[in-house]
A tleap script that builds the chain and sets N, CA, C and O, in Angstrom:
source leaprc.protein.ff14SB
mol = sequence {
  NMET SER LYS CYS GLU VAL GLN ASP GLN ALA
  GLY PHE ALA LEU VAL VAL VAL GLU GLY GLU
  VAL ASP MET SER TRP SER ASN ASP LEU ARG
  GLN ALA ILE LEU GLY PRO LEU ASN ALA GLY
  ARG PRO CYS MET VAL ASP LEU SER ALA VAL
  ALA TYR ILE ASP SER SER GLY ILE ALA ALA
  LEU VAL GLU GLY TYR GLN LYS ALA LYS GLY
  ALA GLY THR PHE PHE GLY LEU VAL ALA VAL
  SER ASP ALA VAL ARG SER VAL LEU GLU LEU
  ALA ARG LEU ASP GLN VAL PHE PRO MET TYR
  GLU ASN LEU GLU GLN ALA GLU ALA SER LEU
  CSER
}
set mol.1.N position { 103.899 102.061 90.236 }
set mol.1.CA position { 104.649 101.160 89.227 }
set mol.1.C position { 105.167 99.796 89.987 }
set mol.1.O position { 105.742 99.788 91.075 }
set mol.2.N position { 104.857 98.691 89.221 }
set mol.2.CA position { 105.223 97.668 89.561 }
set mol.2.C position { 106.543 97.145 89.147 }
set mol.2.O position { 106.957 97.394 88.014 }
set mol.3.N position { 107.394 96.277 90.169 }
set mol.3.CA position { 108.646 95.780 89.373 }
set mol.3.C position { 109.197 94.784 90.254 }
set mol.3.O position { 108.914 94.777 91.452 }
set mol.4.N position { 109.996 93.910 89.705 }
set mol.4.CA position { 110.521 92.724 89.847 }
set mol.4.C position { 112.099 92.546 89.579 }
set mol.4.O position { 112.554 92.647 88.440 }
set mol.5.N position { 112.895 92.278 90.687 }
set mol.5.CA position { 114.519 92.127 90.176 }
set mol.5.C position { 115.020 91.292 90.840 }
set mol.5.O position { 114.951 91.271 92.068 }
set mol.6.N position { 115.803 90.188 89.912 }
set mol.6.CA position { 116.362 89.474 90.559 }
set mol.6.C position { 118.116 89.631 91.021 }
set mol.6.O position { 119.063 89.654 90.234 }
set mol.7.N position { 118.159 89.704 92.179 }
set mol.7.CA position { 119.505 89.848 92.885 }
set mol.7.C position { 120.213 88.627 93.295 }
set mol.7.O position { 119.678 87.714 93.925 }
set mol.8.N position { 121.472 88.650 92.899 }
set mol.8.CA position { 122.220 87.265 92.995 }
set mol.8.C position { 122.618 87.615 94.352 }
set mol.8.O position { 122.793 88.804 94.618 }
set mol.9.N position { 122.761 86.822 95.136 }
set mol.9.CA position { 122.976 86.725 96.892 }
set mol.9.C position { 124.261 85.498 96.817 }
set mol.9.O position { 124.549 84.924 95.767 }
set mol.10.N position { 124.884 85.261 98.021 }
set mol.10.CA position { 125.750 84.322 98.406 }
set mol.10.C position { 124.978 82.990 98.615 }
set mol.10.O position { 124.663 82.572 99.729 }
set mol.11.N position { 124.691 82.341 97.406 }
set mol.11.CA position { 124.102 81.045 97.684 }
set mol.11.C position { 122.834 81.052 97.312 }
set mol.11.O position { 122.243 79.974 97.248 }
set mol.12.N position { 122.313 82.000 97.062 }
set mol.12.CA position { 120.865 82.086 96.702 }
set mol.12.C position { 120.520 83.284 95.547 }
set mol.12.O position { 121.254 84.225 95.242 }
set mol.13.N position { 119.292 82.989 95.045 }
set mol.13.CA position { 118.616 84.387 93.968 }
set mol.13.C position { 117.868 84.855 95.042 }
set mol.13.O position { 117.457 84.113 95.934 }
set mol.14.N position { 117.673 86.061 94.998 }
set mol.14.CA position { 116.740 87.284 96.003 }
set mol.14.C position { 115.533 87.722 95.019 }
set mol.14.O position { 115.915 88.675 94.340 }
set mol.15.N position { 114.463 87.420 94.773 }
set mol.15.CA position { 113.806 88.178 93.900 }
set mol.15.C position { 112.888 89.121 94.704 }
set mol.15.O position { 111.982 88.715 95.432 }
set mol.16.N position { 113.274 90.713 94.462 }
set mol.16.CA position { 112.835 91.518 94.905 }
set mol.16.C position { 111.675 91.870 94.211 }
set mol.16.O position { 111.739 91.878 92.981 }
set mol.17.N position { 110.370 92.233 94.898 }
set mol.17.CA position { 109.019 92.957 94.156 }
set mol.17.C position { 108.610 94.003 95.042 }
set mol.17.O position { 108.726 94.137 96.260 }
set mol.18.N position { 108.053 94.784 94.054 }
set mol.18.CA position { 107.483 96.153 94.622 }
set mol.18.C position { 106.363 96.245 93.783 }
set mol.18.O position { 106.230 95.749 92.664 }
set mol.19.N position { 105.282 97.176 94.660 }
set mol.19.CA position { 104.052 97.639 93.726 }
set mol.19.C position { 103.038 96.515 94.088 }
set mol.19.O position { 103.087 95.867 95.134 }
set mol.20.N position { 102.053 96.347 93.038 }
set mol.20.CA position { 101.182 95.302 92.809 }
set mol.20.C position { 101.297 94.319 92.154 }
set mol.20.O position { 101.764 94.444 91.021 }
set mol.21.N position { 100.991 93.277 92.541 }
set mol.21.CA position { 101.021 91.975 91.890 }
set mol.21.C position { 99.685 91.776 91.626 }
set mol.21.O position { 98.860 91.547 92.511 }
set mol.22.N position { 99.339 91.877 90.027 }
set mol.22.CA position { 98.308 91.429 89.416 }
set mol.22.C position { 98.087 90.516 88.565 }
set mol.22.O position { 98.482 89.376 88.806 }
set mol.23.N position { 97.498 90.771 87.539 }
set mol.23.CA position { 97.121 89.765 86.032 }
set mol.23.C position { 98.169 90.333 85.345 }
set mol.23.O position { 99.039 89.695 84.751 }
set mol.24.N position { 98.088 91.566 85.427 }
set mol.24.CA position { 99.034 92.721 84.244 }
set mol.24.C position { 100.448 92.188 84.141 }
set mol.24.O position { 101.003 92.191 83.042 }
set mol.25.N position { 101.123 91.686 85.329 }
set mol.25.CA position { 102.287 91.322 85.502 }
set mol.25.C position { 102.770 89.951 86.320 }
set mol.25.O position { 103.952 89.662 86.506 }
set mol.26.N position { 101.833 89.301 86.692 }
set mol.26.CA position { 102.329 88.262 87.637 }
set mol.26.C position { 103.258 87.358 86.883 }
set mol.26.O position { 104.098 86.753 87.549 }
set mol.27.N position { 103.216 87.158 85.404 }
set mol.27.CA position { 103.955 86.217 84.558 }
set mol.27.C position { 105.168 86.862 84.640 }
set mol.27.O position { 106.075 86.029 84.620 }
set mol.28.N position { 105.591 88.053 84.727 }
set mol.28.CA position { 107.302 88.781 84.925 }
set mol.28.C position { 107.375 87.795 86.387 }
set mol.28.O position { 108.354 87.054 86.478 }
set mol.29.N position { 106.462 87.788 87.394 }
set mol.29.CA position { 107.308 87.546 88.838 }
set mol.29.C position { 107.172 86.058 88.888 }
set mol.29.O position { 107.951 85.489 89.654 }
set mol.30.N position { 106.310 85.307 88.200 }
set mol.30.CA position { 106.817 84.157 87.753 }
set mol.30.C position { 107.869 83.443 87.107 }
set mol.30.O position { 108.367 82.445 87.628 }
set mol.31.N position { 108.279 83.944 85.881 }
set mol.31.CA position { 109.649 84.093 85.311 }
set mol.31.C position { 110.906 84.434 86.130 }
set mol.31.O position { 111.957 83.809 85.989 }
set mol.32.N position { 110.748 85.476 87.013 }
set mol.32.CA position { 111.774 85.762 88.148 }
set mol.32.C position { 112.120 84.823 88.702 }
set mol.32.O position { 113.292 84.482 88.861 }
set mol.33.N position { 110.859 84.087 89.199 }
set mol.33.CA position { 111.472 82.947 90.390 }
set mol.33.C position { 111.606 81.668 89.584 }
set mol.33.O position { 112.347 80.800 90.046 }
set mol.34.N position { 111.096 81.484 88.649 }
set mol.34.CA position { 111.521 80.332 88.075 }
set mol.34.C position { 112.716 79.991 87.310 }
set mol.34.O position { 113.163 78.875 87.045 }
set mol.35.N position { 113.148 81.133 87.006 }
set mol.35.CA position { 114.655 81.481 86.417 }
set mol.35.C position { 115.717 80.737 87.287 }
set mol.35.O position { 116.570 79.994 86.800 }
set mol.36.N position { 115.578 81.025 88.728 }
set mol.36.CA position { 116.967 80.681 89.412 }
set mol.36.C position { 116.594 79.305 89.769 }
set mol.36.O position { 117.505 78.497 89.951 }
set mol.37.N position { 115.457 78.962 89.883 }
set mol.37.CA position { 114.884 77.441 90.610 }
set mol.37.C position { 115.262 76.293 89.324 }
set mol.37.O position { 115.681 75.151 89.516 }
set mol.38.N position { 115.032 76.839 88.178 }
set mol.38.CA position { 115.184 76.116 86.859 }
set mol.38.C position { 116.759 75.877 86.533 }
set mol.38.O position { 117.057 75.004 85.718 }
set mol.39.N position { 117.843 76.710 87.216 }
set mol.39.CA position { 119.119 76.623 87.434 }
set mol.39.C position { 119.686 75.971 88.373 }
set mol.39.O position { 120.893 75.814 88.559 }
set mol.40.N position { 118.485 75.445 89.193 }
set mol.40.CA position { 119.156 74.709 90.672 }
set mol.40.C position { 119.359 75.653 91.593 }
set mol.40.O position { 119.875 75.237 92.630 }
set mol.41.N position { 119.164 76.565 91.552 }
set mol.41.CA position { 119.503 77.998 92.512 }
set mol.41.C position { 118.561 77.888 93.918 }
set mol.41.O position { 117.377 77.914 93.582 }
set mol.42.N position { 118.687 77.797 95.098 }
set mol.42.CA position { 117.617 78.341 96.003 }
set mol.42.C position { 117.054 79.925 95.641 }
set mol.42.O position { 117.606 80.756 94.919 }
set mol.43.N position { 116.106 80.017 96.196 }
set mol.43.CA position { 115.391 81.239 95.841 }
set mol.43.C position { 114.520 81.717 96.833 }
set mol.43.O position { 113.671 81.039 97.414 }
set mol.44.N position { 114.811 83.162 97.043 }
set mol.44.CA position { 113.784 84.063 98.155 }
set mol.44.C position { 113.001 84.820 97.330 }
set mol.44.O position { 113.281 85.009 96.146 }
set mol.45.N position { 111.926 85.317 97.939 }
set mol.45.CA position { 111.211 86.262 97.672 }
set mol.45.C position { 110.750 87.240 98.516 }
set mol.45.O position { 109.993 87.040 99.466 }
set mol.46.N position { 111.379 88.707 98.041 }
set mol.46.CA position { 111.133 89.766 99.372 }
set mol.46.C position { 109.902 90.505 98.990 }
set mol.46.O position { 109.838 91.065 97.896 }
set mol.47.N position { 108.823 90.536 99.927 }
set mol.47.CA position { 107.419 91.069 99.361 }
set mol.47.C position { 107.234 92.394 100.380 }
set mol.47.O position { 106.154 92.980 100.455 }
set mol.48.N position { 108.246 92.739 101.043 }
set mol.48.CA position { 108.262 94.252 101.803 }
set mol.48.C position { 107.584 95.186 101.312 }
set mol.48.O position { 106.756 95.855 101.930 }
set mol.49.N position { 107.981 95.340 99.789 }
set mol.49.CA position { 107.268 96.739 99.188 }
set mol.49.C position { 106.114 96.192 98.386 }
set mol.49.O position { 105.901 96.725 97.297 }
set mol.50.N position { 105.412 95.289 98.743 }
set mol.50.CA position { 104.310 94.927 97.630 }
set mol.50.C position { 102.944 95.174 98.598 }
set mol.50.O position { 102.785 94.757 99.746 }
set mol.51.N position { 102.065 95.931 97.836 }
set mol.51.CA position { 100.939 96.564 98.380 }
set mol.51.C position { 99.713 95.676 98.349 }
set mol.51.O position { 98.944 95.389 99.266 }
set mol.52.N position { 99.714 95.272 96.957 }
set mol.52.CA position { 98.803 94.644 96.585 }
set mol.52.C position { 99.002 93.371 96.131 }
set mol.52.O position { 99.981 93.438 95.388 }
set mol.53.N position { 98.436 91.786 96.195 }
set mol.53.CA position { 98.668 90.745 95.425 }
set mol.53.C position { 97.312 89.800 95.177 }
set mol.53.O position { 96.576 89.379 96.069 }
set mol.54.N position { 97.202 89.628 94.088 }
set mol.54.CA position { 95.679 88.963 93.869 }
set mol.54.C position { 96.259 87.536 93.519 }
set mol.54.O position { 97.438 87.229 93.693 }
set mol.55.N position { 95.119 86.559 92.916 }
set mol.55.CA position { 95.125 85.174 92.898 }
set mol.55.C position { 96.464 84.660 91.862 }
set mol.55.O position { 97.116 83.625 91.997 }
set mol.56.N position { 96.615 85.582 90.948 }
set mol.56.CA position { 97.692 85.190 89.946 }
set mol.56.C position { 99.148 85.606 90.422 }
set mol.56.O position { 100.123 85.138 89.834 }
set mol.57.N position { 99.302 86.506 91.511 }
set mol.57.CA position { 100.717 86.750 91.794 }
set mol.57.C position { 100.656 85.446 92.924 }
set mol.57.O position { 101.721 84.830 92.894 }
set mol.58.N position { 99.732 84.911 93.852 }
set mol.58.CA position { 99.857 84.042 94.596 }
set mol.58.C position { 100.038 82.979 94.104 }
set mol.58.O position { 100.712 82.222 94.803 }
set mol.59.N position { 99.523 82.377 92.641 }
set mol.59.CA position { 99.752 81.235 91.700 }
set mol.59.C position { 101.287 81.103 91.757 }
set mol.59.O position { 101.890 80.214 92.359 }
set mol.60.N position { 101.944 82.305 90.910 }
set mol.60.CA position { 103.394 82.231 90.879 }
set mol.60.C position { 104.125 81.975 91.982 }
set mol.60.O position { 105.074 81.207 91.821 }
set mol.61.N position { 103.881 82.549 93.392 }
set mol.61.CA position { 104.364 81.656 94.606 }
set mol.61.C position { 104.143 80.559 94.587 }
set mol.61.O position { 105.177 79.914 94.406 }
set mol.62.N position { 103.084 79.832 94.707 }
set mol.62.CA position { 102.831 78.522 94.655 }
set mol.62.C position { 103.535 77.797 93.818 }
set mol.62.O position { 104.019 76.710 94.134 }
set mol.63.N position { 103.685 78.462 92.398 }
set mol.63.CA position { 104.419 77.404 91.551 }
set mol.63.C position { 105.779 77.268 91.902 }
set mol.63.O position { 106.358 76.181 91.907 }
set mol.64.N position { 106.448 78.647 92.279 }
set mol.64.CA position { 108.019 78.453 92.953 }
set mol.64.C position { 108.223 77.887 94.028 }
set mol.64.O position { 109.343 77.499 94.361 }
set mol.65.N position { 106.967 77.723 94.881 }
set mol.65.CA position { 107.328 76.552 96.024 }
set mol.65.C position { 107.434 75.196 95.513 }
set mol.65.O position { 108.396 74.476 95.782 }
set mol.66.N position { 106.585 74.882 94.876 }
set mol.66.CA position { 106.166 73.262 94.044 }
set mol.66.C position { 107.578 72.972 93.206 }
set mol.66.O position { 108.213 71.933 93.388 }
set mol.67.N position { 107.948 73.878 92.384 }
set mol.67.CA position { 108.830 73.618 91.656 }
set mol.67.C position { 110.229 73.497 92.689 }
set mol.67.O position { 110.991 72.538 92.565 }
set mol.68.N position { 110.425 74.376 93.520 }
set mol.68.CA position { 111.869 74.049 94.282 }
set mol.68.C position { 111.563 72.932 95.233 }
set mol.68.O position { 112.573 72.324 95.587 }
set mol.69.N position { 110.301 72.452 95.798 }
set mol.69.CA position { 110.078 71.318 96.472 }
set mol.69.C position { 110.625 70.155 95.613 }
set mol.69.O position { 111.538 69.361 95.838 }
set mol.70.N position { 109.836 70.286 94.618 }
set mol.70.CA position { 110.173 68.880 93.050 }
set mol.70.C position { 111.564 68.968 93.198 }
set mol.70.O position { 111.953 67.850 93.538 }
set mol.71.N position { 112.789 69.987 93.081 }
set mol.71.CA position { 113.728 69.871 92.572 }
set mol.71.C position { 114.793 69.708 94.051 }
set mol.71.O position { 116.019 69.708 93.938 }
set mol.72.N position { 114.269 69.608 95.056 }
set mol.72.CA position { 114.827 69.778 96.308 }
set mol.72.C position { 115.883 70.755 96.785 }
set mol.72.O position { 116.971 70.637 97.348 }
set mol.73.N position { 115.015 71.947 96.268 }
set mol.73.CA position { 115.820 73.220 96.701 }
set mol.73.C position { 115.101 74.121 97.720 }
set mol.73.O position { 114.071 73.724 98.265 }
set mol.74.N position { 115.650 75.374 97.994 }
set mol.74.CA position { 114.979 76.312 99.088 }
set mol.74.C position { 114.050 77.043 98.215 }
set mol.74.O position { 114.416 77.361 97.083 }
set mol.75.N position { 112.672 77.385 98.726 }
set mol.75.CA position { 112.133 78.525 98.174 }
set mol.75.C position { 111.385 79.037 99.815 }
set mol.75.O position { 110.838 78.317 100.650 }
set mol.76.N position { 111.625 80.532 99.840 }
set mol.76.CA position { 110.955 81.025 100.789 }
set mol.76.C position { 110.324 82.494 100.599 }
set mol.76.O position { 110.352 83.034 99.493 }
set mol.77.N position { 109.838 83.025 101.557 }
set mol.77.CA position { 109.330 84.503 101.423 }
set mol.77.C position { 110.083 85.191 102.346 }
set mol.77.O position { 110.484 84.521 103.297 }
set mol.78.N position { 110.394 86.424 102.309 }
set mol.78.CA position { 111.006 87.104 103.225 }
set mol.78.C position { 110.317 88.848 103.220 }
set mol.78.O position { 109.980 89.515 102.241 }
set mol.79.N position { 110.281 89.207 104.647 }
set mol.79.CA position { 109.594 90.537 104.857 }
set mol.79.C position { 108.584 90.625 103.972 }
set mol.79.O position { 108.583 91.394 103.011 }
set mol.80.N position { 107.566 89.733 104.304 }
set mol.80.CA position { 106.042 89.353 103.539 }
set mol.80.C position { 105.110 90.526 104.160 }
set mol.80.O position { 104.590 90.288 105.250 }
set mol.81.N position { 104.878 91.709 103.572 }
set mol.81.CA position { 104.021 92.927 103.731 }
set mol.81.C position { 102.858 92.587 104.244 }
set mol.81.O position { 102.256 91.643 103.734 }
set mol.82.N position { 102.354 93.223 105.260 }
set mol.82.CA position { 100.950 93.029 105.852 }
set mol.82.C position { 99.734 92.789 105.060 }
set mol.82.O position { 98.800 92.111 105.488 }
set mol.83.N position { 99.757 93.545 103.503 }
set mol.83.CA position { 98.920 93.256 102.416 }
set mol.83.C position { 98.828 91.740 102.103 }
set mol.83.O position { 97.881 90.959 102.194 }
set mol.84.N position { 100.258 91.550 101.659 }
set mol.84.CA position { 100.467 89.997 101.133 }
set mol.84.C position { 100.170 88.843 102.594 }
set mol.84.O position { 99.624 87.766 102.359 }
set mol.85.N position { 100.508 89.137 103.786 }
set mol.85.CA position { 100.265 88.398 104.712 }
set mol.85.C position { 98.801 88.127 105.126 }
set mol.85.O position { 98.407 87.165 105.786 }
set mol.86.N position { 98.109 89.076 104.655 }
set mol.86.CA position { 96.470 88.794 105.102 }
set mol.86.C position { 96.177 87.847 103.904 }
set mol.86.O position { 95.684 86.752 104.173 }
set mol.87.N position { 96.400 88.123 102.771 }
set mol.87.CA position { 96.017 87.319 101.329 }
set mol.87.C position { 96.465 85.913 101.911 }
set mol.87.O position { 95.622 85.022 101.801 }
set mol.88.N position { 97.693 85.579 102.526 }
set mol.88.CA position { 98.253 84.311 102.439 }
set mol.88.C position { 97.644 83.732 103.635 }
set mol.88.O position { 97.540 82.506 103.644 }
set mol.89.N position { 97.231 84.379 104.629 }
set mol.89.CA position { 96.488 83.767 105.886 }
set mol.89.C position { 95.077 83.292 105.515 }
set mol.89.O position { 94.567 82.227 105.862 }
set mol.90.N position { 94.543 84.221 104.778 }
set mol.90.CA position { 93.127 83.762 104.018 }
set mol.90.C position { 93.338 82.359 103.407 }
set mol.90.O position { 92.761 81.373 103.866 }
set mol.91.N position { 93.985 82.315 102.603 }
set mol.91.CA position { 94.158 81.088 101.907 }
set mol.91.C position { 94.942 79.922 102.620 }
set mol.91.O position { 95.467 78.936 102.102 }
set mol.92.N position { 94.873 80.357 104.170 }
set mol.92.CA position { 96.081 79.361 104.686 }
set mol.92.C position { 97.370 78.802 104.104 }
set mol.92.O position { 97.939 77.743 104.369 }
set mol.93.N position { 97.740 79.902 103.128 }
set mol.93.CA position { 99.240 79.393 102.401 }
set mol.93.C position { 100.479 80.104 103.698 }
set mol.93.O position { 101.695 80.022 103.528 }
set mol.94.N position { 99.922 80.679 104.770 }
set mol.94.CA position { 101.112 81.276 105.615 }
set mol.94.C position { 101.634 79.953 106.511 }
set mol.94.O position { 102.610 80.040 107.256 }
set mol.95.N position { 100.858 78.717 106.343 }
set mol.95.CA position { 101.176 77.527 106.868 }
set mol.95.C position { 101.782 76.419 105.853 }
set mol.95.O position { 101.964 75.252 106.198 }
set mol.96.N position { 102.101 76.969 104.434 }
set mol.96.CA position { 102.801 76.294 103.904 }
set mol.96.C position { 104.125 76.790 103.683 }
set mol.96.O position { 105.146 76.154 103.941 }
set mol.97.N position { 104.075 78.094 103.134 }
set mol.97.CA position { 105.281 78.810 103.032 }
set mol.97.C position { 106.173 78.848 103.834 }
set mol.97.O position { 105.736 79.097 104.958 }
set mol.98.N position { 107.969 78.627 103.769 }
set mol.98.CA position { 108.679 79.185 104.736 }
set mol.98.C position { 108.495 80.695 104.746 }
set mol.98.O position { 108.548 81.377 103.723 }
set mol.99.N position { 108.292 81.140 105.879 }
set mol.99.CA position { 108.298 82.723 105.801 }
set mol.99.C position { 109.196 83.260 106.852 }
set mol.99.O position { 109.243 82.597 107.888 }
set mol.100.N position { 110.040 84.518 106.770 }
set mol.100.CA position { 110.899 85.116 107.368 }
set mol.100.C position { 110.525 86.476 107.576 }
set mol.100.O position { 109.722 87.101 106.883 }
set mol.101.N position { 111.150 86.900 108.570 }
set mol.101.CA position { 111.062 88.288 109.061 }
set mol.101.C position { 111.912 89.247 108.240 }
set mol.101.O position { 111.417 90.284 107.798 }
set mol.102.N position { 113.345 88.875 108.003 }
set mol.102.CA position { 113.971 89.325 107.252 }
set mol.102.C position { 114.998 88.770 106.656 }
set mol.102.O position { 115.069 87.578 106.953 }
set mol.103.N position { 115.903 89.154 105.875 }
set mol.103.CA position { 117.030 88.498 104.895 }
set mol.103.C position { 118.150 87.815 105.906 }
set mol.103.O position { 118.711 86.727 105.771 }
set mol.104.N position { 118.256 88.507 106.653 }
set mol.104.CA position { 119.566 87.617 107.947 }
set mol.104.C position { 119.051 86.389 108.350 }
set mol.104.O position { 119.750 85.415 108.625 }
set mol.105.N position { 117.354 86.438 108.404 }
set mol.105.CA position { 116.900 85.252 109.484 }
set mol.105.C position { 116.693 84.225 108.381 }
set mol.105.O position { 116.785 83.022 108.626 }
set mol.106.N position { 116.350 84.800 106.885 }
set mol.106.CA position { 116.439 83.750 105.861 }
set mol.106.C position { 117.498 82.975 105.639 }
set mol.106.O position { 117.404 81.748 105.617 }
set mol.107.N position { 118.653 83.641 105.445 }
set mol.107.CA position { 120.124 83.411 105.189 }
set mol.107.C position { 120.413 82.491 106.215 }
set mol.107.O position { 121.035 81.499 105.837 }
set mol.108.N position { 120.098 82.557 107.546 }
set mol.108.CA position { 120.562 81.613 108.547 }
set mol.108.C position { 119.887 80.209 108.427 }
set mol.108.O position { 120.352 79.136 108.810 }
set mol.109.N position { 118.754 80.433 107.848 }
set mol.109.CA position { 117.638 78.999 107.601 }
set mol.109.C position { 118.487 78.061 106.283 }
set mol.109.O position { 118.368 76.846 106.131 }
set mol.110.N position { 119.425 79.073 105.339 }
set mol.110.CA position { 119.958 78.072 104.484 }
set mol.110.C position { 121.332 77.804 105.078 }
set mol.110.O position { 122.239 77.501 104.302 }
set mol.111.N position { 121.560 77.885 106.333 }
set mol.111.CA position { 123.033 77.295 106.613 }
set mol.111.C position { 122.960 75.976 107.634 }
set mol.111.O position { 123.993 75.391 107.962 }
savepdb mol mol.pdb
quit
């Protein structure tokens, strides 16, 4: 089962994603990412528990990145799983997204 949860952290929203991100629920991920960004909050996405991601999931991440960039706020990926990292590398998006090994490293980049 896949799930997506938005957690309020000090100064940013953390979107925790689990399972497989595919067309059937990538829109849920999109909404979870855009919600905080539309409210002007920095957003990070924890991908440590994602076993698979397809192009619709990647598109949701790209949209979040573009929204944040346009709004002048922060968007980053945290603890990217090997499965997701390989897809990002294939698309060369590992050169685009700010990616952090863990939440502590990501938080440090905000200060």
